[in-house]
C-alpha positions as CSV (number, residue, x, y, z in Angstrom):
1,M,-30.3,-28.1,-37.2
2,W,-33.3,-27.7,-39.4
3,P,-36.9,-26.9,-38.9
4,Q,-38.9,-29.8,-37.4
5,H,-42.0,-28.9,-39.2
6,I,-40.5,-30.3,-42.4
7,H,-40.9,-33.8,-40.8
8,L,-44.3,-33.1,-39.3
9,S,-45.9,-31.8,-42.5
10,R,-45.3,-35.0,-44.4
11,A,-47.8,-36.7,-42.2
12,G,-50.4,-34.1,-43.1
13,R,-51.5,-33.8,-39.4
14,G,-50.0,-34.7,-36.1
15,D,-52.1,-35.5,-33.0
16,V,-49.2,-35.2,-30.6
17,A,-45.8,-33.6,-30.8
18,I,-43.0,-34.5,-28.3
19,R,-40.5,-31.8,-27.8
20,L,-37.1,-32.7,-26.5
21,E,-36.9,-29.7,-24.2
22,D,-40.1,-30.8,-22.4
23,V,-39.9,-34.5,-23.2
24,E,-41.1,-35.8,-19.8
25,N,-44.3,-33.7,-19.8
26,D,-44.9,-34.3,-23.5
27,V,-44.5,-38.1,-23.1
28,S,-47.0,-38.0,-20.2
29,A,-49.5,-36.0,-22.4
30,F,-48.9,-38.6,-25.2
31,E,-49.6,-41.5,-22.9
32,D,-52.7,-39.8,-21.6
33,F,-53.8,-39.2,-25.2
34,L,-53.3,-42.9,-26.0
35,G,-55.1,-44.0,-22.9
36,R,-58.1,-41.8,-23.8
37,H,-58.0,-43.2,-27.4
38,L,-57.9,-46.8,-26.1
39,G,-60.5,-46.2,-23.4
40,R,-58.2,-47.4,-20.7
41,P,-54.9,-46.2,-19.1
42,L,-51.6,-47.6,-20.3
43,P,-49.8,-49.9,-17.9
44,P,-47.0,-48.3,-16.0
45,A,-43.6,-48.5,-17.5
46,E,-41.2,-51.3,-16.4
47,E,-38.5,-50.2,-14.0
48,G,-35.7,-48.5,-15.9
49,C,-37.9,-48.0,-19.0
50,N,-39.5,-44.6,-18.4
51,I,-38.3,-41.5,-20.3
52,A,-36.4,-40.0,-17.4
53,E,-34.4,-43.2,-16.9
54,L,-33.7,-43.8,-20.6
55,H,-32.5,-40.2,-21.2
56,E,-28.8,-40.0,-21.3
57,N,-26.7,-37.0,-22.3
58,L,-23.4,-38.2,-23.7
59,G,-22.1,-34.7,-24.1
60,T,-21.9,-32.5,-27.1
61,V,-19.9,-32.5,-30.3
62,L,-19.8,-28.7,-30.2
63,E,-16.7,-26.8,-29.3
64,P,-16.9,-26.5,-25.4
65,A,-17.0,-22.6,-25.7
66,L,-20.1,-23.0,-27.9
67,A,-21.8,-25.3,-25.5
68,N,-22.0,-22.7,-22.8
69,M,-25.8,-22.5,-22.7
70,T,-25.8,-19.6,-20.1
71,M,-23.8,-17.5,-22.5
72,V,-25.8,-18.5,-25.5
73,K,-29.1,-17.7,-23.8
74,G,-27.7,-14.3,-22.7
75,I,-26.7,-13.4,-26.2
76,F,-30.1,-14.6,-27.6
77,R,-31.9,-12.6,-24.9
78,E,-29.9,-9.4,-25.7
79,S,-30.0,-9.6,-29.6
80,A,-33.3,-8.8,-31.2
81,D,-31.6,-9.4,-34.6
82,L,-30.6,-12.9,-33.6
83,Q,-34.1,-13.6,-32.2
84,R,-35.7,-12.5,-35.5
85,R,-33.4,-14.6,-37.6
86,V,-34.1,-17.7,-35.5
87,C,-37.8,-17.0,-35.8
88,A,-37.5,-16.6,-39.6
89,F,-35.6,-19.9,-40.0
90,Y,-37.9,-21.8,-37.6
91,W,-41.1,-19.9,-38.4
92,H,-43.3,-23.0,-39.0
93,D,-42.0,-24.7,-35.9
94,F,-43.0,-21.7,-33.8
95,V,-46.5,-21.2,-35.3
96,C,-47.4,-24.8,-36.0
97,T,-46.0,-26.6,-32.9
98,G,-46.9,-24.2,-30.1
99,Y,-43.6,-22.6,-29.3
100,E,-43.7,-19.1,-27.8
101,L,-42.2,-16.5,-30.0
102,P,-39.3,-14.6,-28.6
103,P,-40.0,-10.9,-27.8
104,A,-38.5,-9.5,-31.0
105,C,-40.8,-11.7,-33.1
106,Q,-44.0,-10.7,-31.4
107,R,-44.6,-7.7,-33.6
108,P,-46.4,-8.1,-36.9
109,T,-44.3,-10.1,-39.3
110,S,-44.6,-7.4,-41.9
111,E,-42.3,-5.3,-39.7
112,W,-39.4,-7.8,-39.5
113,L,-39.7,-11.2,-41.3
114,D,-38.5,-10.2,-44.8
115,D,-35.5,-8.4,-43.4
116,A,-34.6,-11.3,-41.1
117,M,-34.8,-13.8,-43.9
118,N,-32.7,-11.6,-46.2
119,A,-30.1,-11.2,-43.3
120,L,-29.9,-15.0,-43.1
121,L,-29.6,-15.5,-46.9
122,E,-27.0,-12.8,-47.2
123,D,-25.1,-14.1,-44.1
124,R,-25.0,-10.6,-42.6
125,P,-23.3,-10.0,-39.3
126,L,-25.7,-9.4,-36.4
127,S,-26.6,-5.7,-36.1
128,D,-26.8,-5.8,-32.3
129,F,-24.3,-8.4,-31.3
130,P,-23.7,-7.8,-27.5
């Protein structure tokens, strides 16, 4: 995993970003954007060729215990330290691509960003692991 903004910034500017977690809505917005740019709507996708029909989840390469998204979301929700570290690592993705900041990252960055980055660099254990 790495920040996606690294890839976006090379282009200098992006008119549209498609996020995997909201791919169907983002693809629709992209198609609308293209239609407005072209001055006419795009033709409908052929049967079996829309994003919902093409999407296939072949599973995960993660250890099954790590793929428990309910557990992961619970830990993330309960750990302000983990939220701040994720925000520090993916800061540009949050602020440049429209992601909502987790609650622990909504305070001024002067209050948490340096410490969160240092915690990442020093590989410190989470201070509030549930």
